[in-house]
C-alpha positions in Angstrom: 8.1 63.2 -137.6 10.3 65.9 -138.7 12.2 65.1 -141.6 11.8 61.3 -141.5 12.9 59.9 -143.7 15.8 61.5 -144.7 17.7 61.0 -147.8 21.4 59.2 -146.7 24.3 60.4 -149.1 25.7 58.3 -151.6 28.8 56.7 -149.5 26.1 55.7 -147.0 24.0 54.3 -149.5 26.8 52.4 -151.1 28.0 51.0 -147.7 24.3 49.4 -147.0 24.6 47.9 -150.6 27.6 46.5 -150.0 26.5 45.3 -146.2 23.4 43.9 -147.7 26.2 41.6 -150.6 27.7 40.6 -147.7 24.8 39.3 -145.8 23.5 38.0 -149.1 26.4 35.7 -148.8 26.6 35.1 -145.0 22.1 33.8 -145.7 23.4 31.6 -148.5 25.8 29.5 -146.5 23.3 29.0 -143.8 20.3 28.3 -146.3 22.6 25.7 -147.5 23.4 23.7 -144.0 19.4 24.3 -144.1 19.1 22.2 -147.1 21.8 19.2 -146.8 20.2 18.8 -142.7 18.7 15.1 -141.8 15.5 15.3 -142.0 12.4 15.6 -139.2 12.1 12.1 -137.6 8.3 10.3 -138.0 6.7 13.3 -135.8 7.7 16.0 -137.6 10.2 17.6 -135.9 13.8 17.9 -136.8 15.9 18.8 -133.6 19.7 17.3 -133.4 20.0 20.5 -131.4 18.1 20.1 -128.2 20.2 19.6 -125.7 21.8 22.9 -126.7 18.3 24.3 -127.7 16.6 23.4 -124.3 19.7 25.4 -122.7 18.2 27.6 -124.8 14.9 27.9 -124.0 15.7 28.4 -120.2 17.6 30.8 -120.5 15.2 32.6 -122.2 12.1 31.8 -120.1 14.4 33.3 -117.6 14.8 36.3 -119.1 10.9 36.3 -119.5 10.1 36.2 -116.2 12.8 38.3 -114.7 12.9 41.1 -117.5 10.1 41.2 -120.6 6.8 39.5 -119.1 7.0 42.7 -116.5 8.3 45.2 -119.1 5.8 43.6 -121.7 3.7 44.3 -118.3 4.2 47.5 -117.4 4.4 49.0 -121.3 0.1 47.1 -121.5 -0.8 48.9 -118.3 0.8 53.4 -118.4 -0.4 52.8 -122.3 -3.6 52.5 -123.7 -5.0 50.1 -126.0 -5.0 52.8 -128.7 -1.4 54.0 -128.8 -0.2 50.2 -128.9 -2.1 49.6 -131.7 -0.9 52.8 -133.5 3.0 52.1 -132.4 1.8 48.2 -133.9 1.1 50.3 -137.0 3.8 52.4 -137.3 6.3 49.3 -137.0 4.5 46.9 -139.9 4.2 50.1 -141.8 8.1 50.4 -141.6 8.5 46.8 -142.8 6.7 46.6 -145.7 9.4 48.1 -148.2 11.5 45.0 -147.2 8.1 42.9 -147.5 7.4 44.5 -151.2 11.1 43.1 -152.0 10.3 39.7 -150.8 7.2 39.7 -153.0 9.5 40.1 -156.4 12.0 38.3 -155.2 8.6 35.3 -155.2 7.5 36.4 -158.0 4.2 37.6 -156.3 3.6 40.5 -159.0 -0.4 40.4 -157.2 0.8 41.6 -153.1 3.9 43.8 -154.5 1.3 46.1 -155.8 -0.6 45.0 -152.9 1.2 46.1 -150.4 3.3 48.8 -152.3 0.3 50.5 -152.5 -0.7 49.7 -149.1 2.9 51.1 -147.7 1.9 54.2 -149.7 -1.8 54.9 -148.6 -0.6 55.0 -144.5 2.5 56.5 -144.8 0.0 59.2 -146.5 -3.3 59.1 -145.4 -2.1 57.4 -142.6 0.2 59.4 -140.9 4.1 57.5 -141.7 1.8 54.0 -140.3 0.2 55.2 -137.4 -3.4 55.1 -138.7 -4.3 52.3 -140.9 -6.7 53.5 -143.5 -5.8 51.0 -145.9 -7.3 48.3 -144.7 -10.3 49.5 -144.7 -10.3 50.0 -148.2 -8.9 46.4 -148.6 -5.5 47.1 -148.2 -4.8 44.4 -145.7 -2.0 43.2 -144.7 0.0 40.5 -146.5 3.7 39.6 -144.5 6.0 37.4 -145.7 9.6 37.2 -145.1 12.9 36.2 -146.9 12.2 33.0 -144.9 9.6 32.2 -147.3 11.7 33.8 -149.6 13.3 30.6 -149.8 11.6 28.5 -149.0 9.5 29.7 -152.2 12.9 29.3 -153.8 13.1 25.7 -152.7 14.8 25.8 -149.2 14.5 23.1 -146.5 13.9 24.2 -143.5 16.8 22.8 -142.0 16.7 21.9 -137.9 14.9 23.7 -135.2 16.8 26.3 -133.5 16.2 28.3 -130.6 17.7 31.2 -130.1 18.8 33.6 -127.1 16.5 36.1 -126.6 14.6 35.7 -129.7 13.1 32.3 -129.3 11.7 29.3 -131.2 13.3 29.0 -135.5 14.7 27.2 -137.8 18.2 26.9 -139.9 15.8 28.6 -142.7 14.7 31.0 -140.6 18.0 31.8 -139.5 18.7 32.9 -142.6 15.8 34.7 -143.3 16.0 36.9 -140.3 19.9 37.8 -140.6 18.9 38.8 -144.1 15.7 40.8 -143.6 17.8 42.4 -140.8 19.4 44.3 -143.9 16.8 44.5 -146.7 14.6 46.7 -145.9 14.7 49.8 -148.6 14.2 52.3 -145.2 17.6 51.3 -144.0 19.2 52.9 -146.2 17.4 56.7 -147.0 17.3 56.8 -143.4 19.9 58.3 -141.2 20.2 60.5 -137.5 17.7 59.3 -134.8 15.0 58.3 -137.3 16.7 55.4 -138.7 16.3 53.9 -134.8 12.5 54.1 -135.1 11.7 51.8 -136.5 13.2 48.8 -134.1 12.5 50.8 -131.9 8.5 50.6 -132.8 9.6 46.1 -133.6 10.2 45.8 -129.9 7.6 47.7 -128.1 5.1 45.8 -130.7 6.8 42.7 -129.5 6.1 44.1 -126.1 2.3 44.3 -126.7 1.8 41.2 -128.4 3.6 39.8 -124.4 1.2 42.4 -122.7 -2.2 40.7 -125.2 -1.1 37.3 -125.0 0.2 36.8 -121.7 -2.3 34.5 -120.5 -1.7 31.9 -123.1 1.8 32.7 -123.2 2.4 32.4 -119.9 0.9 28.7 -119.5 3.4 27.6 -122.7 5.9 28.6 -120.5 5.3 27.7 -117.3 2.4 26.2 -116.9 3.1 22.8 -119.3 5.0 20.1 -118.4 7.8 20.2 -121.1 8.0 24.1 -122.3 10.2 24.1 -124.5 8.4 20.6 -126.6 5.5 22.3 -126.5 6.7 26.1 -127.4 8.6 23.6 -130.5 5.9 22.3 -131.7 3.9 25.6 -131.8 6.3 27.1 -133.1 6.7 25.1 -136.4 3.2 24.3 -136.7 2.3 27.7 -136.6 4.9 28.8 -139.5 4.3 25.6 -141.2 1.0 26.3 -142.4 2.0 30.4 -142.9 3.8 28.7 -145.5 1.5 26.4 -146.6 3.5 23.1 -145.8 0.9 22.2 -143.2 -3.1 20.3 -144.3 -5.6 23.3 -142.7 -7.5 20.9 -141.2 -4.7 19.6 -139.0 -3.4 22.9 -137.9 -4.2 23.5 -134.4 -4.6 27.4 -134.0 -3.1 27.5 -130.1 -4.7 30.7 -129.3 -8.1 30.6 -130.5 -9.8 30.8 -127.7 -7.8 34.0 -127.1 -9.2 35.8 -130.0 -13.0 34.7 -129.8 -13.0 36.6 -126.8 
């Protein structure tokens, strides 16, 4: 695409730096809340805001039923899988610079080098990430985020929270998501319409996932007796497994049957 990425003026870069610093302060406060939150109960769930969370969950379920699921189904039907994969590849590639920053903050030298070369190869040979030649040469996806960085730094996960439109999370991951939004170096070196492409691709990537996992997601949201508790359990088990807080033998992948089809 023409002119991507486009260097911005010095004033824009300084503004981005000041904005990131402000967000860092906010994240520190949120992370402090996570550290000071009460421990999880005997079931492994720390959900002191359950009444509010359930209301948000019901709101999100309504949005999914009326908007998100129909849009995702239309996206999946209209666009072939190859096109959806290209969008997802581009979205992932655009997020790698931010992941590299997190790799550095986590002290993960190998992952820093790995993701840096993955980004360079897919941005060039892969046509700004639309294709994924890096995986074929052993540079597979190694995703991370600032929530994981906070985990590495010893910040507790805090209370479980349900976010409008975004779904399940924890106090620690809310802080991580806020920081990740501004952490990616590409946000400081892009301007004009091109700066919205990664966000748009991320939205379409999630719509594609909603389409691909439609049966499993529908069974949780609309087929379970308590979709809130089921969603909470799946999220916490997956997230803790990603961070190494759950023994693999006790981990249950709710989408295992789908992967094996």
